[in-house]
C-alpha positions as CSV (number, residue, x, y, z in Angstrom):
1,X,96.8,100.4,96.2
2,X,93.9,100.5,93.4
3,X,96.2,99.3,90.5
4,X,99.3,97.0,90.2
5,X,101.3,97.5,86.9
6,X,104.2,95.6,85.1
7,X,106.3,97.6,82.8
8,X,106.0,95.0,80.0
9,X,104.0,91.8,79.7
10,X,107.2,89.9,80.5
11,X,107.7,91.3,83.8
12,X,107.4,89.3,87.1
13,X,107.7,92.4,89.5
14,X,103.9,94.1,90.3
15,X,104.2,97.7,91.6
16,X,101.2,99.2,93.1
17,X,99.9,102.9,92.6
18,X,96.8,104.6,93.5
19,X,96.0,107.5,90.7
20,X,95.9,106.5,87.5
21,X,96.2,110.3,86.4
22,X,99.6,110.5,88.0
23,X,101.2,108.1,85.5
24,X,103.9,110.1,83.4
25,X,103.2,110.6,79.9
26,X,104.3,107.5,77.9
27,X,106.1,107.6,74.6
28,X,104.6,104.7,72.7
29,X,106.4,104.0,69.4
30,X,104.6,103.8,65.9
31,X,103.9,100.1,65.0
32,X,103.2,99.0,61.5
33,X,100.8,96.8,62.7
34,X,99.2,95.2,66.1
35,X,101.5,92.2,65.6
36,X,104.6,94.8,66.1
37,X,102.4,96.5,69.1
38,X,102.3,92.9,70.8
39,X,105.7,92.1,70.2
40,X,106.7,95.7,72.0
41,X,104.4,94.7,74.8
42,X,106.1,91.5,75.2
43,X,109.7,93.0,74.8
44,X,111.6,92.7,78.1
45,X,113.3,96.0,77.4
46,X,109.9,97.7,77.1
47,X,109.2,100.3,80.1
48,X,105.7,101.2,80.1
49,X,102.5,100.7,82.2
50,X,100.3,97.5,81.9
51,X,97.7,97.7,84.6
52,X,95.5,95.6,86.4
53,X,92.8,96.3,89.3
54,X,93.6,92.9,90.9
55,X,96.1,92.1,93.3
56,X,97.8,88.6,94.0
57,X,98.5,87.0,97.3
58,X,101.8,88.2,96.9
59,X,101.0,92.1,95.9
60,X,104.8,92.6,94.6
61,X,104.6,89.8,91.7
62,X,102.1,89.4,88.7
63,X,99.1,87.4,89.2
64,X,99.6,84.1,87.8
65,X,98.9,80.2,88.5
66,X,100.9,80.4,91.6
67,X,100.2,83.8,92.8
68,X,96.5,83.8,92.8
69,X,94.2,86.9,92.9
70,X,93.5,88.1,96.4
71,X,91.5,91.3,96.0
72,X,90.2,93.5,93.5
73,X,89.6,97.5,93.4
74,X,87.4,97.3,90.1
75,X,87.2,95.9,86.9
76,X,88.4,97.1,83.6
77,X,86.2,96.9,80.5
78,X,87.5,96.3,77.1
79,X,85.2,97.3,74.3
80,X,86.0,95.9,71.1
81,X,84.0,98.0,69.0
82,X,84.1,101.0,66.9
83,X,83.8,104.6,69.0
84,X,82.1,107.7,68.2
85,X,85.2,109.6,69.8
86,X,83.2,113.0,69.1
87,X,80.4,111.9,71.4
88,X,82.1,109.4,73.5
89,X,81.7,111.1,77.1
90,X,77.9,111.6,76.2
91,X,77.4,107.9,75.1
92,X,79.1,107.0,78.2
93,X,77.0,109.0,80.6
94,X,73.9,107.8,78.8
95,X,74.6,104.2,79.0
96,X,76.5,104.1,82.4
97,X,73.5,105.3,84.4
98,X,74.2,103.0,87.5
99,X,77.9,103.6,87.7
100,X,80.2,106.1,85.9
101,X,83.6,104.9,85.0
102,X,86.6,106.6,86.6
103,X,88.5,106.9,83.4
104,X,88.8,105.8,79.8
105,X,91.5,105.3,77.4
106,X,92.0,104.5,73.7
107,X,93.3,101.5,72.9
108,X,96.1,100.5,70.2
109,X,93.2,99.2,67.8
110,X,91.4,102.6,68.6
111,X,88.7,101.1,70.8
112,X,87.9,102.1,74.2
113,X,88.7,100.8,77.6
114,X,87.2,101.8,80.7
115,X,88.3,101.7,84.3
116,X,85.6,101.2,86.9
117,X,86.8,101.4,90.5
118,X,85.2,100.2,93.8
119,X,84.7,102.3,96.9
120,X,86.7,99.8,98.8
121,X,88.8,96.8,97.7
122,X,87.0,93.5,97.4
123,X,88.2,90.3,98.8
124,X,87.9,88.0,95.8
125,X,89.7,84.9,95.1
126,X,90.6,83.3,91.6
127,X,87.8,80.6,92.0
128,X,84.8,83.1,92.3
129,X,86.5,86.2,90.4
130,X,84.7,85.5,87.1
131,X,81.5,84.9,88.6
132,X,81.9,88.2,90.5
133,X,82.7,90.0,87.5
134,X,80.0,88.2,85.3
135,X,77.4,89.5,87.8
136,X,78.7,93.0,87.6
137,X,78.3,92.9,84.1
138,X,74.7,91.8,84.6
139,X,74.1,94.6,87.0
140,X,75.6,97.3,85.6
141,X,75.0,96.4,82.0
142,X,78.7,96.6,80.6
143,X,77.6,94.7,77.5
144,X,75.3,97.4,76.5
145,X,78.1,100.0,76.3
146,X,78.8,99.4,72.8
147,X,76.1,97.3,71.2
148,X,77.6,97.0,67.9
149,X,80.6,95.1,69.4
150,X,81.2,92.9,72.6
151,X,82.1,94.7,75.9
152,X,84.9,92.2,77.1
153,X,85.5,92.4,80.8
154,X,88.9,91.3,82.4
155,X,87.8,88.6,83.3
156,X,84.6,87.4,82.0
157,X,84.5,83.6,81.6
158,X,88.1,82.3,82.0
159,X,90.7,82.1,84.5
160,X,93.3,83.0,81.8
161,X,91.6,86.4,81.5
162,X,92.5,87.2,85.2
163,X,96.1,86.9,84.2
164,X,95.6,90.0,81.8
165,X,97.3,93.3,82.2
166,X,96.2,96.3,79.9
167,X,98.6,98.9,78.2
168,X,97.1,102.3,79.1
169,X,98.0,105.6,77.1
170,X,95.7,108.4,75.9
171,X,94.0,108.3,79.5
172,X,91.0,110.6,79.9
173,X,89.3,111.9,83.3
174,X,85.3,111.2,82.6
């Protein structure tokens, strides 16, 4: 499976799927602010898709301190920077010269999230995963995507970031 997803950020069960474009369209409620959005993400009643490219030793459980990462099928790049949505595909094509992302998504904050998939899953454990992704960032130049902001990669420098699952809605093919 290329992806694992949780229904909400309190969910323990991780389910696998291969095609991000096969996800049903999600009805995300309107929120007054980001705090309300975060509360919705963490609500046990929320039934959405919070995805990761990483899989734990037990593939049916979320990655955590006891279910450590076992392999990864790609990286999700979270760019916390303003986006020129009218020209976003041209910008991505110009800056991602070594590898194009498989998809892009607009975040709740209006920023962009990019999904880069590997041809084959990489056996990467929790100890080397941050270094593995840091090297990908260096080689592929993820930090150059949006120079006015910082391209945050899951995970980049902390083990806690490995535990991240990202909500995806407004997904677009590239």
